[in-house]
N, C-alpha and C positions, 0 to 999 in steps of 0.2 A: 832280615825280615822273614826269611823262610823258616828260621828256627822258631821265631815267635808264632808264625802261622801254624806250624805243625804242632809244637808243644802246647802252647797256650790256647790258641783258637781251637785246636783239635780236642783238647780236654773240655773246653767250654761246650762245644757242639755235642760231644759224647755225653757229657753230664746232662745237658738239656734234653737230649733224646731219651736217655735212660729214665730221667725223672718224669718225663711225660708219660711213658709207658707204665712206670710204677704207680704213678698217681691215678691213672685211668683204670688200671686192672687189679692192683694189689693193695693200695693204700698203705704200703709199708715197703721197706727195703733199705739197702745200704749201697752207697756209691763210694768207691775208693779210688782216689786220684793218686797218681805217682808223680811226686815232685822230685827233689834231690837235695842233698846237703848243700849244693851250690846255691840254693835259695838263701842261705844264711852266711856263707863264706865263699870267697872267690879267689881265683888266680888271674894274672893278667890275660887279657884276650877272651874272657868268658862272659862278657856283658850280655849278649843276647840270650845265651843259654841260662845264665843266672837269673836274668829278668823273667824269662819264661817260666822257670821253676818257682820263683817267688810269686809270680802271678797265679800259679796253680794253688799255692798255699792260701792266698787271698781269696781266690775263687772258691776254695773248699769251705772256708769259714763263712763267707757271705751266702753261699748256696745252702749251707746247713741251716741257717736262719730262715731262708725263704722256703725251704722244703719241709721244715719241722711240722707244719700243720698237716702234711700228708703222711706223717709217720716215716719219713725217709731221713736216714742219717747219712751225713757226708763227712768223710775223713780223708786225710792224705797220708802217704808214707814217703819219707825222704831217705832213700838209700844213700849210703856212702859208697865206698869201694866194693864192688861186687865181682867176684871171680866168675868169669864166663869162659866158654870154650875159646873164644877169640882173644882173650886177654889173660895171661898168667902173671900174677904178681910175684915179686921176688920174696925170698925169706925175710929180707929186711923190711919190705912193705908190710908183710903179715905181722911182724913183731912190733911195728909201730902202733898197732891197734891194742888197746888195753885188754881185749879178750884174747889176743894172741893169734888172730887169724883175720882174713878178709871175708866178707860176707859171701853167701851163695844165693843162687836163684831160689833155692828151697827156703832160705831165711825170709826172702821177700814174700814167697807164697804163704808161709806160715803167718806172717804179719797180716796179709790180706785176709786169710781165714779168720784170724782173731777179730779183725774189724767187721767182717761179714757175719760171723756166727756168735761170737762170745761177748762183744762189746756193746750190748744193748743200751748202755747208759753213756756212751761216748759219741759225741757228734761235734763237728767243727774243729776237730783237733788234727794236729800233724804228729806222726810218730817218726822220730829220727832213728833210723836203722843203720848205725855205722860202727858198731862194736866199741863205742866209747871214743872214737877218734875226734869228734868235734868238741869234746870237753878237755882235750889236751891243750896245753899252752903253746907248745912248739912242735912243728912238723919237721921231720928230717928230710933232706933231699936225697 
């Protein structure tokens, strides 16, 4: 339950607070929620995490409709494997991705900038950011 409280409830409360400020002061804006590819595919034991991220995707499209009248766009990004300082993926992991590498925090940041600055005609959508991994038929162990 803590995973749902942090991931889904946290996103809901942040979206609600940001939307209130945007609607009162700017009458426009962009909200970008971070979901995960786990919203669409799972492994054993990931029920709470997967449900929380799937909930963020649903929250995104529902909120996009509710906030459209205020000129606020709402989208989500679903990263797949992202290389961070704490986690180094193997060469085999990297080569499983059709683009030949694992994502970086900079990839996520660029996707956020796209939604915030360039995607004025996009709302209620989820961008899967996984180097093509989710379109593959089989994953290697």
